[in-house]
C-alpha positions in Angstrom: -89.2 10.8 106.0 -85.5 10.9 104.9 -85.2 10.8 101.5 -81.3 11.1 100.2 -80.0 7.8 99.7 -76.4 8.6 101.2 -78.2 9.7 104.7 -80.2 6.2 104.6 -77.3 4.3 104.3 -75.3 6.3 107.0 -77.9 6.0 109.4 -78.4 2.2 108.8 -74.8 1.6 108.3 -74.2 -0.3 111.9 -77.3 -2.8 111.3 -76.0 -4.0 108.2 -74.7 -7.5 107.6 -71.3 -7.9 106.1 -72.7 -8.5 102.7 -74.9 -5.5 103.1 -71.9 -3.2 103.9 -70.0 -4.3 101.3 -73.0 -3.2 98.7 -73.0 -0.1 101.1 -69.7 1.0 100.4 -69.8 0.1 96.6 -72.8 2.6 96.2 -71.1 5.3 98.2 -68.3 5.4 95.8 -69.4 4.3 92.7 -73.4 5.1 92.6 -72.8 6.4 89.0 -72.0 2.8 88.1 -74.6 1.1 90.1 -77.3 3.1 89.3 -77.4 1.2 86.0 -76.8 -2.5 87.0 -79.5 -4.8 87.7 -79.8 -6.6 91.2 -78.1 -9.7 90.0 -75.2 -7.2 88.7 -74.8 -5.5 91.4 -74.1 -8.5 93.7 -72.0 -10.3 91.5 -69.9 -6.8 91.4 -69.6 -6.6 95.0 -69.5 -10.4 95.8 -73.2 -11.0 97.0 -76.1 -12.6 96.3 -79.1 -11.0 94.1 -81.4 -11.8 97.3 -78.7 -10.0 99.5 -79.2 -6.7 97.2 -82.9 -7.1 97.0 -83.0 -7.0 101.0 -80.8 -4.4 101.4 -83.1 -2.3 99.5 -86.0 -3.0 101.8 -83.1 -2.3 104.6 -83.2 1.0 103.4 -86.6 1.6 103.2 -87.6 1.1 99.6 -90.3 -1.0 98.3 -87.7 -2.6 96.2 -84.4 -2.8 94.0 -85.9 -0.6 91.3 -86.9 1.7 93.8 -83.4 1.8 95.0 -82.0 2.3 91.3 -84.2 5.5 91.0 -82.6 6.7 94.0 -79.2 6.5 92.8 -80.2 7.6 89.2 -81.5 11.0 90.9 -78.4 11.2 92.5 -76.5 11.0 89.1 -78.7 13.6 87.9 -77.5 16.1 90.2 -73.8 15.3 90.2 -72.7 14.3 86.6 -70.7 17.0 84.6 -71.7 17.2 80.8 -68.9 15.0 79.4 -70.0 12.2 82.1 -73.5 12.3 81.2 -72.6 11.6 77.3 -70.8 8.7 78.8 -73.5 7.3 80.6 -75.8 7.8 77.3 -73.3 6.0 75.2 -73.1 3.0 77.7 -77.1 2.6 77.9 -77.7 2.9 74.2 -74.6 0.8 73.5 -75.2 -0.7 70.0 -78.7 0.0 69.5 -80.2 2.3 67.0 -79.9 5.9 68.4 -83.3 7.0 67.0 -85.0 4.1 68.1 -83.3 4.0 71.8 -84.0 7.8 72.3 -87.9 7.7 71.1 -88.5 4.5 73.2 -87.0 6.1 76.2 -89.2 9.2 75.7 -92.4 6.9 75.4 -91.4 5.4 78.7 -91.2 8.9 80.2 -94.7 9.8 79.2 -95.6 6.4 80.6 -94.0 6.9 84.0 -95.2 10.5 84.4 -98.8 9.6 83.7 -98.2 6.9 86.5 -96.5 9.1 89.1 -98.2 12.7 88.6 -100.4 13.7 90.9 -104.0 14.2 89.9 -105.0 16.2 93.1 -101.9 18.7 92.5 -102.8 18.9 89.0 -106.7 19.9 89.5 -105.5 22.4 92.4 -102.7 23.9 90.0 -105.5 24.5 87.3 -107.6 26.4 90.3 -104.8 28.3 91.1 -103.6 29.6 87.9 -107.8 30.3 86.9 -107.7 32.2 90.0 -104.6 34.2 90.0 -104.4 38.1 89.9 -101.0 37.8 88.1 -99.4 34.5 86.5 -95.1 34.5 86.3 -93.8 31.9 84.4 -90.1 31.0 85.3 -87.4 29.0 83.8 -84.0 29.5 82.6 -81.4 27.6 80.1 -82.9 24.9 78.0 -86.2 24.8 80.2 -86.9 28.4 79.0 -88.3 27.1 75.9 -91.1 25.2 77.8 -91.6 28.5 79.7 -92.2 30.2 76.6 -94.7 27.9 75.0 -96.6 27.6 78.2 -96.6 31.6 78.8 -97.5 32.2 75.3 -100.9 30.2 75.7 -101.6 31.6 79.1 -101.2 35.1 77.9 -103.6 34.2 75.4 -106.1 32.4 77.5 -105.7 34.7 80.4 -103.9 38.3 79.5 -102.2 38.3 83.0 -99.0 36.5 82.2 -95.1 37.4 82.8 -92.4 34.9 81.6 -89.3 35.2 83.7 -86.1 33.4 82.0 -83.3 35.6 83.2 -80.4 33.8 84.9 -79.2 37.4 86.3 -80.6 37.3 90.2 -80.8 41.2 90.1 -83.1 41.1 87.2 -85.1 38.0 88.3 -85.6 39.9 91.6 -86.7 43.1 89.7 -89.4 41.2 87.6 -90.5 39.2 90.5 -90.6 41.7 93.3 -94.3 42.8 92.9 -95.6 39.0 93.2 -98.2 38.6 96.1 -100.4 36.0 98.0 -103.4 36.9 94.8 -100.8 35.6 92.4 -99.4 32.1 91.1 -96.0 31.4 90.3 -95.1 28.3 87.6 -91.2 27.2 88.1 -89.7 24.9 85.7 -86.6 23.0 86.4 -84.8 19.5 85.6 -81.5 18.0 86.1 -79.3 19.7 86.6 -81.3 22.1 88.5 -81.0 25.7 88.5 -80.1 27.4 91.3 -81.8 30.7 90.3 -85.2 28.9 89.9 -85.1 27.6 93.2 -84.2 31.1 94.6 -87.1 32.5 92.7 -89.7 29.8 93.7 -88.5 30.6 97.3 -89.1 34.3 97.1 -92.4 33.9 95.4 -93.5 31.3 98.1 -92.2 33.7 101.0 -94.5 36.2 99.6 -97.6 34.3 99.9 -97.8 33.3 95.9 -99.3 29.9 95.1 -95.8 28.1 94.0 -96.7 25.5 91.0 -93.5 23.3 90.2 -93.0 21.3 87.4 -90.4 19.2 87.5 -88.9 15.4 87.3 -89.1 14.1 90.9 -90.3 14.7 94.7 -86.6 14.5 95.2 -86.1 17.8 93.2 -85.1 21.0 95.3 -88.1 22.7 93.6 -90.3 20.7 95.9 -89.7 22.1 99.3 -90.8 25.4 98.4 -93.9 24.3 96.2 -97.5 24.1 97.0 -98.4 21.8 94.3 -95.8 19.5 92.2 -96.2 18.4 88.8 -93.9 15.4 87.9 -92.9 14.9 84.3 -89.9 12.3 84.0 -86.6 13.6 82.1 -84.5 10.7 83.0 -82.1 10.8 79.8 -78.7 11.1 81.8 -77.0 12.9 78.4 -75.9 16.3 77.3 -79.4 16.9 76.0 -82.4 17.2 78.5 -85.3 15.1 77.2 -88.4 17.4 77.3 -91.1 15.4 76.1 -92.9 14.6 79.1 -92.7 18.0 80.7 -94.2 19.5 77.2 -96.7 16.8 77.2 -97.7 17.8 80.9 -97.7 21.2 79.6 -100.1 20.8 76.7 -102.4 18.9 79.5 -102.4 22.1 81.4 -103.1 24.5 79.2 -106.1 22.3 77.7 -107.3 22.4 81.3 -107.0 25.8 81.7 -109.1 26.2 78.4 -111.6 23.9 79.5 -111.8 25.9 82.9 -112.9 28.9 81.4 -114.4 27.8 78.2 -116.6 30.6 77.2 -114.5 33.4 77.9 -111.6 31.6 75.6 -113.9 31.2 73.0 -115.0 35.1 73.2 -111.2 35.9 73.1 -110.3 33.7 69.9 -113.1 34.9 68.1 -112.1 38.5 68.5 -108.5 37.3 67.5 -109.6 35.5 64.6 -111.0 38.8 63.5 -107.7 40.8 64.2 -105.7 38.4 62.3 -108.0 38.0 59.3 -107.9 41.9 59.1 -104.3 42.3 59.5 -103.3 39.3 57.3 -101.6 37.1 59.8 -102.0 34.0 58.1 -101.4 33.3 54.1 -104.3 33.2 51.8 -103.6 29.7 51.3 -103.7 28.5 55.0 -106.8 30.4 55.7 -108.2 28.3 52.3 -107.3 25.1 54.1 -109.1 26.1 57.2 -112.2 26.9 55.3 -112.0 23.4 53.3 -111.4 21.7 56.9 -114.2 23.3 58.4 -116.7 22.8 55.3 -115.6 18.9 55.8 -116.3 19.1 59.7 -120.2 20.4 59.2 
């Protein structure tokens, strides 16, 4: 199936009506602007009716104009520079309150993540992680925070986790070269996609490991080399990557992994509690609060 929007346009150009060709030409030259236009506004801009725009989306194989709009937005996330992303964000927020606007956008991303994520891939990813001899978690730049968070908890649960967050290709291969078909690799990347992340996941896949992608859409370059894909929306086209939905997905992964080996995890944390208490990891005040909370819950 052809995924890229511009490829679809080129293959269908000869069959378009005169009005549809105007839409196609405008999108090819100004998809960064068209991506946030309504069907009515796009039609008005190129001089055709709203219904012509909707039919154009159908001609390209999309279920409707919103799906065509998403395809244009995917292109933006791959192409826009940091300065351009700031400008797009300013136009989207306009005169609205920044705090309210950003929080509402994040709420929408979580809602779309719930709708779009594959439950089958999620369940299979949990099985793969639970059965893996070694678990590798890879992410660089801003998403390395997600890798550290996920890796921290997986290490507590399983004890066989390696977090890789280097952008150096030589270091990346040095840390990955022992990966095998008995292992699982979790790769995390969001626009603008890291070429190092893609190469790391391709390497893991070639070695036979179960490769799990945490990314923003099925158009992501991580998808092709992944066995399981977990989609978490991150659509804010600004200098700041919105990682709210990905973190929420990771929380769900951690909880599911705990429940998959509940007895083992209970034993591990019972031992950890003894060590923490003996070594004074937490303050006395915090321990008292936990004791009071335990008494309340009894």
